[in-house]
Backbone as a printed PyTorch tensor [residue, N CA C, xyz], in Angstrom:
tensor([[[148.1290,  92.3500, 105.2460],
         [147.1610,  91.6240, 106.0440],
         [145.6710,  91.9410, 105.8280]],

        [[144.8140,  91.1600, 106.4560],
         [143.2930,  91.5210, 106.0660],
         [142.8310,  92.6600, 106.8730]],

        [[142.1360,  93.5570, 106.1000],
         [141.4780,  94.6420, 106.9190],
         [140.0360,  94.5960, 106.5010]],

        [[139.1610,  94.8440, 107.5040],
         [137.6320,  94.9840, 107.1520],
         [137.2090,  95.9970, 107.9800]],

        [[136.7750,  96.9450, 107.2910],
         [136.4490,  98.5390, 107.8280],
         [135.0420,  98.8870, 107.4840]],

        [[134.1130,  98.9380, 108.4040],
         [132.6890,  99.5140, 108.3040],
         [132.7440, 101.0640, 108.5450]],

        [[131.7620, 101.5230, 107.7680],
         [131.6050, 103.0960, 107.8570],
         [129.9460, 103.3050, 107.4620]],

        [[129.5810, 104.4990, 107.9460],
         [128.1970, 105.0410, 107.6520],
         [127.3650, 104.9770, 108.7250]],

        [[127.7000, 104.6460, 109.7420],
         [126.9760, 104.5950, 110.9720],
         [126.5410, 105.9510, 111.3020]],

        [[125.7050, 106.2540, 112.3110],
         [125.3870, 107.4520, 112.7690],
         [123.8080, 107.4430, 113.5430]],

        [[123.5920, 108.6660, 113.7180],
         [122.2390, 108.8260, 114.3500],
         [121.0530, 109.0990, 113.6050]],

        [[119.9720, 108.6040, 113.6150],
         [118.7890, 108.9270, 112.7900],
         [117.5310, 108.8610, 113.4840]],

        [[116.4570, 109.4420, 113.1310],
         [115.2370, 109.2900, 113.7170],
         [114.4640, 107.9750, 113.1370]],

        [[113.5670, 107.5670, 113.9910],
         [112.7990, 106.4920, 113.5680],
         [112.1240, 106.8280, 112.2970]],

        [[112.1150, 105.7210, 111.3540],
         [111.5660, 105.8060, 110.1670],
         [112.4320, 106.3270, 109.0990]],

        [[113.6940, 106.6560, 109.4260],
         [114.7890, 107.2720, 108.6540],
         [115.4990, 106.0450, 107.9770]],

        [[116.4870, 106.4040, 107.3130],
         [117.4590, 105.4490, 106.6100],
         [118.8490, 105.7310, 106.8330]],

        [[119.6160, 104.6750, 106.6940],
         [121.0200, 104.9400, 106.7450],
         [121.5900, 103.6270, 105.5090]],

        [[122.8580, 104.0850, 105.0210],
         [123.4810, 103.0750, 104.2650],
         [124.9450, 102.8010, 104.8700]],

        [[125.1660, 101.6060, 105.2640],
         [126.4570, 101.1360, 105.8500],
         [127.2070, 100.6520, 104.6700]],

        [[128.6420, 100.8700, 104.7880],
         [129.4060, 100.3920, 103.9880],
         [130.5350,  99.5630, 104.5210]],

        [[131.3230,  98.5770, 103.9300],
         [132.2390,  97.7110, 104.4530],
         [133.2420,  97.5690, 103.4010]],

        [[134.3880,  97.9210, 103.5650],
         [135.5540,  97.7580, 102.4590],
         [136.3950,  96.7250, 103.1880]],

        [[136.9050,  95.5830, 102.3380],
         [137.7700,  94.6450, 102.8210],
         [138.9650,  94.5450, 101.8000]],

        [[139.9280,  94.5200, 102.4040],
         [141.4220,  94.3180, 101.6550],
         [142.1190,  93.1720, 102.3030]],

        [[142.8130,  92.8830, 101.5430],
         [143.9290,  91.7050, 101.8060],
         [143.3790,  90.2520, 101.7210]],

        [[142.1510,  90.2220, 100.8800],
         [141.6110,  88.8120, 100.8410],
         [140.8530,  88.8340,  99.3790]],

        [[140.3890,  87.7280,  98.8380],
         [139.8880,  87.8200,  97.5680],
         [138.2600,  87.9270,  97.8230]],

        [[137.9240,  89.2660,  97.9790],
         [136.6050,  89.5670,  98.2090],
         [135.7350,  88.9660,  97.1790]],

        [[135.9930,  88.9610,  96.1060],
         [135.0490,  88.3700,  94.9610],
         [134.6600,  86.9680,  95.2670]],

        [[135.3740,  86.1640,  96.0820],
         [135.2540,  84.8020,  96.2170],
         [134.6860,  84.3820,  97.6360]],

        [[134.4410,  85.4690,  98.4220],
         [133.8090,  85.3850,  99.6420],
         [132.4100,  85.5800,  99.9120]],

        [[131.6950,  84.9540, 100.5480],
         [130.3680,  85.4090, 101.1890],
         [130.5800,  86.4260, 102.2200]],

        [[129.7430,  87.3630, 102.2090],
         [129.8800,  88.6580, 103.3570],
         [128.6490,  88.6570, 104.1770]],

        [[128.9190,  88.9390, 105.3600],
         [127.8120,  89.0610, 106.3070],
         [127.7420,  90.4390, 107.0820]],

        [[126.4620,  90.7340, 107.5820],
         [126.4300,  91.7420, 108.3920],
         [125.7380,  91.2810, 109.6940]],

        [[126.2270,  91.7980, 110.9120],
         [125.8400,  91.3640, 112.3370],
         [125.7410,  92.6020, 113.1170]],

        [[124.9860,  92.4380, 114.1620],
         [124.7600,  93.4670, 114.9640],
         [124.7300,  93.1120, 116.4160]],

        [[125.2930,  93.8770, 117.4480],
         [125.0410,  93.7080, 118.8120],
         [124.4450,  94.9330, 119.5340]],

        [[123.1390,  94.7970, 120.1160],
         [122.3530,  95.7720, 120.3830],
         [122.8950,  96.4430, 121.5710]],

        [[123.6230,  95.7610, 122.4450],
         [124.1520,  96.4440, 123.8030],
         [125.4270,  95.4550, 124.2540]],

        [[126.4860,  95.9660, 124.8750],
         [127.4400,  95.2980, 125.3260],
         [126.9690,  93.9790, 126.1160]],

        [[127.2540,  92.8580, 125.9680],
         [126.8930,  91.8550, 126.7230],
         [125.7040,  90.9180, 126.0490]],

        [[125.1990,  91.6060, 125.0710],
         [124.0320,  91.0570, 124.5100],
         [124.4050,  90.1330, 123.4330]],

        [[123.5600,  89.1980, 123.1100],
         [124.1720,  88.1660, 122.1130],
         [124.1670,  88.8810, 120.8620]],

        [[125.1620,  88.7060, 119.7970],
         [125.2990,  89.0950, 118.4950],
         [124.1900,  88.5130, 117.7030]],

        [[123.7030,  89.3440, 116.8770],
         [122.6570,  88.9280, 115.8820],
         [123.1170,  88.7810, 114.5340]],

        [[122.9180,  87.8940, 113.7930],
         [123.3090,  87.8050, 112.3520],
         [122.1130,  88.4400, 111.5810]],

        [[122.1820,  89.4120, 110.8190],
         [120.9570,  89.9690, 110.2000],
         [120.9630,  89.8820, 108.5620]],

        [[122.2100,  89.6100, 107.9710],
         [122.1920,  89.4580, 106.5030],
         [123.4330,  88.6370, 105.9650]],

        [[123.2760,  88.0920, 104.9690],
         [124.4800,  87.6690, 104.1650],
         [124.1560,  87.6150, 102.7220]],

        [[125.3110,  87.8420, 101.8830],
         [125.2810,  87.8020, 100.5180],
         [126.4150,  86.8400,  99.9770]],

        [[126.0310,  85.9000,  99.2540],
         [127.0820,  84.9760,  98.7880],
         [127.9140,  85.5210,  97.6160]],

        [[129.0170,  84.9020,  97.2460],
         [129.8880,  85.4000,  96.1780],
         [129.0040,  85.0310,  95.1110]],

        [[129.7180,  85.2820,  93.7090],
         [129.0720,  84.6500,  92.3600],
         [127.8310,  85.3800,  92.2980]],

        [[126.6730,  84.6100,  92.2090],
         [125.3980,  85.1030,  91.8010],
         [124.8270,  86.0300,  92.9150]],

        [[125.1310,  86.0360,  93.9740],
         [124.8500,  87.0220,  95.2450],
         [123.6380,  86.6390,  95.7270]],

        [[123.5150,  85.2980,  95.9960],
         [122.1290,  85.0980,  96.8470],
         [122.1640,  85.8990,  98.2910]],

        [[120.9380,  86.3110,  98.5130],
         [120.8830,  86.9740,  99.9290],
         [119.9410,  86.3830, 100.8610]],

        [[120.3440,  86.6540, 102.2790],
         [119.6480,  85.9790, 103.1270],
         [119.5160,  87.1090, 104.3100]],

        [[118.3270,  87.1250, 105.0540],
         [117.9720,  88.1940, 105.8400],
         [117.3230,  87.3830, 107.1940]],

        [[117.6710,  88.1280, 108.3000],
         [117.0410,  87.6520, 109.6210],
         [115.4530,  88.2110, 109.4700]],

        [[114.5390,  87.5370, 110.0760],
         [113.1770,  87.9580, 110.0560],
         [113.2310,  89.4970, 110.6570]],

        [[114.0230,  89.7970, 111.6540],
         [113.9250,  91.1960, 112.1110],
         [114.2290,  92.2490, 111.3030]],

        [[114.8570,  92.0660, 109.9870],
         [115.2610,  92.9440, 109.1810],
         [114.4310,  92.7560, 107.6850]],

        [[113.9490,  91.6880, 107.4650],
         [113.3210,  91.3320, 106.1550],
         [112.5500,  92.4590, 105.7420]],

        [[112.6610,  92.8350, 104.5600],
         [111.5650,  93.8930, 103.8850],
         [112.0930,  95.2810, 104.3300]],

        [[113.0620,  95.5730, 105.0850],
         [113.5020,  96.7750, 105.5460],
         [115.0490,  96.8630, 105.1240]],

        [[115.8700,  95.9730, 105.1010],
         [117.1650,  96.0680, 104.9050],
         [117.5350,  95.2850, 103.6800]],

        [[118.4560,  95.9200, 102.8400],
         [119.0100,  95.1850, 101.5810],
         [120.3030,  95.1980, 101.6170]],

        [[121.0210,  94.0160, 101.3830],
         [122.3460,  93.8010, 101.3790],
         [122.8330,  93.6400,  99.8380]],

        [[124.0320,  94.3800,  99.4160],
         [124.6220,  94.3460,  98.0740],
         [126.0100,  94.4400,  98.1110]],

        [[126.7380,  94.1160,  97.1960],
         [127.9070,  94.2420,  97.0310],
         [128.5970,  94.7810,  95.7100]],

        [[129.8560,  95.4530,  95.9430],
         [130.2990,  95.8150,  94.6260],
         [131.8690,  95.0300,  94.6290]],

        [[131.9430,  94.1480,  93.9180],
         [133.3040,  93.2230,  93.7650],
         [134.3840,  94.2210,  93.2250]],

        [[134.0460,  95.1410,  92.4100],
         [135.0750,  96.0960,  91.7740],
         [135.8180,  96.9680,  92.8050]],

        [[134.8260,  97.1410,  93.8570],
         [135.5050,  98.1080,  94.9180],
         [135.5540,  97.4860,  96.2060]],

        [[135.5670,  96.0370,  96.1500],
         [135.7910,  95.1920,  97.3490],
         [134.9340,  95.8520,  98.6050]],

        [[133.7880,  96.1290,  98.3310],
         [132.8160,  96.9130,  99.1870],
         [131.4680,  96.1890,  99.2350]],

        [[130.9850,  96.0840, 100.5730],
         [129.7700,  95.3780, 100.8920],
         [128.9490,  96.5780, 101.4700]],

        [[127.5940,  96.6180, 101.1580],
         [126.6280,  97.6460, 101.4760],
         [125.4910,  96.8960, 102.2700]],

        [[124.8120,  97.9070, 103.1490],
         [123.5800,  97.4780, 103.8780],
         [122.8380,  98.7520, 103.8980]],

        [[121.6790,  98.6460, 103.0260],
         [120.7920,  99.7090, 103.0020],
         [119.7440,  99.5580, 104.0370]],

        [[119.5250, 100.3600, 104.8550],
         [118.6200, 100.2900, 106.0140],
         [117.4330, 101.2480, 105.9030]],

        [[116.3590, 100.8700, 105.5530],
         [115.1880, 101.8460, 105.6320],
         [114.1540, 101.4130, 106.7780]],

        [[113.4380, 102.3180, 107.0290],
         [112.2730, 102.2270, 107.9800],
         [113.0160, 101.8760, 109.5210]],

        [[113.9480, 102.5150, 109.7520],
         [114.6120, 102.2000, 111.0690],
         [113.8670, 102.4580, 112.2180]],

        [[114.0780, 101.6650, 113.3790],
         [113.2750, 101.7570, 114.4060],
         [114.2930, 101.8300, 115.6360]],

        [[113.8630, 102.3540, 116.7810],
         [114.6820, 102.1630, 117.9070],
         [115.3990, 100.9380, 118.1710]],

        [[114.7420,  99.8030, 117.9430],
         [115.2990,  98.5730, 118.2430],
         [116.2700,  98.2180, 117.3820]],

        [[116.6500,  98.9210, 116.3690],
         [117.6480,  98.6940, 115.3590],
         [119.0500,  99.4360, 115.8870]],

        [[118.8760, 100.1350, 117.0140],
         [120.2750, 100.5920, 117.5910],
         [121.1600,  99.7070, 118.0130]],

        [[122.2980,  99.4260, 117.4830],
         [123.2400,  98.5490, 117.7350],
         [124.5450,  98.9140, 117.0910]],

        [[125.5780,  98.1420, 117.4910],
         [126.8610,  98.3460, 116.7620],
         [126.8560,  97.2410, 115.6990]],

        [[127.1340,  97.7380, 114.4980],
         [127.0300,  96.8660, 113.2570],
         [128.2940,  96.3100, 112.8180]],

        [[128.4810,  95.1860, 112.4510],
         [129.7700,  94.5520, 112.1080],
         [129.4940,  93.8610, 110.7180]],

        [[130.5530,  93.9280, 110.0310],
         [130.7380,  93.3470, 108.5570],
         [131.8300,  92.1640, 108.8940]],

        [[131.5850,  90.9760, 108.1550],
         [132.3860,  89.8960, 108.3300],
         [132.4440,  89.1470, 106.9310]],

        [[133.5660,  88.5230, 106.9100],
         [134.0010,  87.7800, 105.6020],
         [133.7940,  86.4530, 106.1500]],

        [[133.1430,  85.5350, 105.2600],
         [132.9460,  84.2110, 105.4360],
         [134.1170,  83.3540, 104.8800]],

        [[134.3890,  82.0660, 105.1740],
         [135.3500,  81.3500, 104.9250],
         [135.2370,  80.9080, 103.3480]],

        [[133.9690,  80.8350, 102.9920],
         [133.8130,  80.3960, 101.7590],
         [132.8530,  81.2530, 100.8600]],

        [[132.5800,  80.7390,  99.6400],
         [131.8880,  81.5850,  98.5990],
         [130.2820,  81.6120,  99.0340]],

        [[129.9220,  80.5900,  99.7350],
         [128.5790,  80.4090, 100.1980],
         [128.1380,  80.9610, 101.3970]],

        [[127.0270,  81.4770, 101.7340],
         [126.5820,  81.9170, 103.0760],
         [126.5440,  80.6950, 104.0600]],

        [[127.3380,  80.8570, 105.0880],
         [127.2640,  79.6900, 106.1590],
         [126.1860,  79.7630, 107.0440]],

        [[125.2170,  80.6690, 106.9790],
         [124.2500,  80.8320, 108.0060],
         [124.5810,  82.2450, 108.6520]],

        [[123.8780,  82.5170, 109.6750],
         [124.0330,  83.8900, 110.3500],
         [124.3680,  83.6550, 111.8750]],

        [[125.0180,  82.5960, 112.1230],
         [125.4440,  82.4570, 113.5040],
         [126.8420,  82.9910, 113.7120]],

        [[127.5980,  83.3520, 112.6730],
         [128.9300,  84.0440, 112.8650],
         [130.0080,  83.2170, 112.9990]],

        [[129.8450,  81.8840, 113.1630],
         [130.8450,  81.0800, 113.6680],
         [131.8230,  80.5840, 112.3780]],

        [[131.2960,  80.6950, 111.2080],
         [132.1230,  80.4570, 110.2010],
         [132.5210,  81.6640, 109.2090]],

        [[132.5620,  82.7860, 110.0580],
         [133.1440,  83.8460, 109.3220],
         [134.3160,  84.3120, 109.9260]],

        [[135.4750,  84.4520, 109.2020],
         [136.7370,  84.3500, 109.5550],
         [137.3380,  85.8400, 109.7710]],

        [[136.9080,  86.7470, 109.0400],
         [137.4760,  88.1400, 109.3140],
         [136.2240,  89.1420, 109.6230]],

        [[136.5770,  89.9970, 110.6670],
         [135.6320,  90.9880, 111.0810],
         [136.0940,  92.3740, 111.2040]],

        [[135.1490,  93.2060, 111.0380],
         [135.6120,  94.6150, 111.1870],
         [135.4050,  95.0550, 112.5320]],

        [[135.6890,  96.2400, 112.8930],
         [135.4930,  97.0000, 114.4250],
         [134.1630,  97.3830, 114.5030]],

        [[133.2910,  97.7390, 113.5990],
         [131.9590,  97.9550, 113.8280],
         [131.7480,  99.3770, 113.6030]],

        [[130.4680,  99.7280, 113.4600],
         [130.0170, 101.0220, 113.2110],
         [128.6670, 101.2200, 113.9920]],

        [[128.6700, 102.2600, 114.9540],
         [127.4420, 102.4870, 115.6520],
         [126.3090, 103.0230, 114.8490]],

        [[124.9970, 102.5550, 114.9350],
         [123.7980, 103.1720, 114.5070],
         [122.9330, 103.2490, 115.6400]],

        [[122.4400, 104.5080, 115.8490],
         [121.5290, 104.9850, 116.8870],
         [120.2140, 105.5290, 116.2880]],

        [[119.1620, 104.9160, 116.7360],
         [117.9600, 105.3130, 116.1370],
         [116.9430, 105.9030, 117.2880]],

        [[116.5640, 107.1300, 117.1530],
         [115.7360, 107.7170, 118.1380],
         [114.3370, 107.6870, 117.8220]],

        [[113.6440, 107.9290, 118.9330],
         [112.1280, 107.5730, 118.5840],
         [111.3940, 109.1590, 118.4960]]])
């Protein structure tokens, strides 16, 4: 069965960095676009923050993270990464990884992502 597992969350001070990882199994990782999402508090709307396509690896970012976060993938390891720099308290959230249905990024609304991880918590203190 498909498993998507995030790791790398933790607590950091404002201005610091973290790198999140997401390992997917049970699917053809190399053929799927992959996305990162976050939810800043229970009940708040989920925010799509980044996507990387399969193949050539086109990258897309939400304005809220552009210039600070970098998405990458290692197809040999079935692993997706999110390097987060210049973290701010408003980046505090549960971060989720998701596999898209297709090889291209379908946007950042989340509706066309078929497999999701359980999330990893990131807390940024001021």
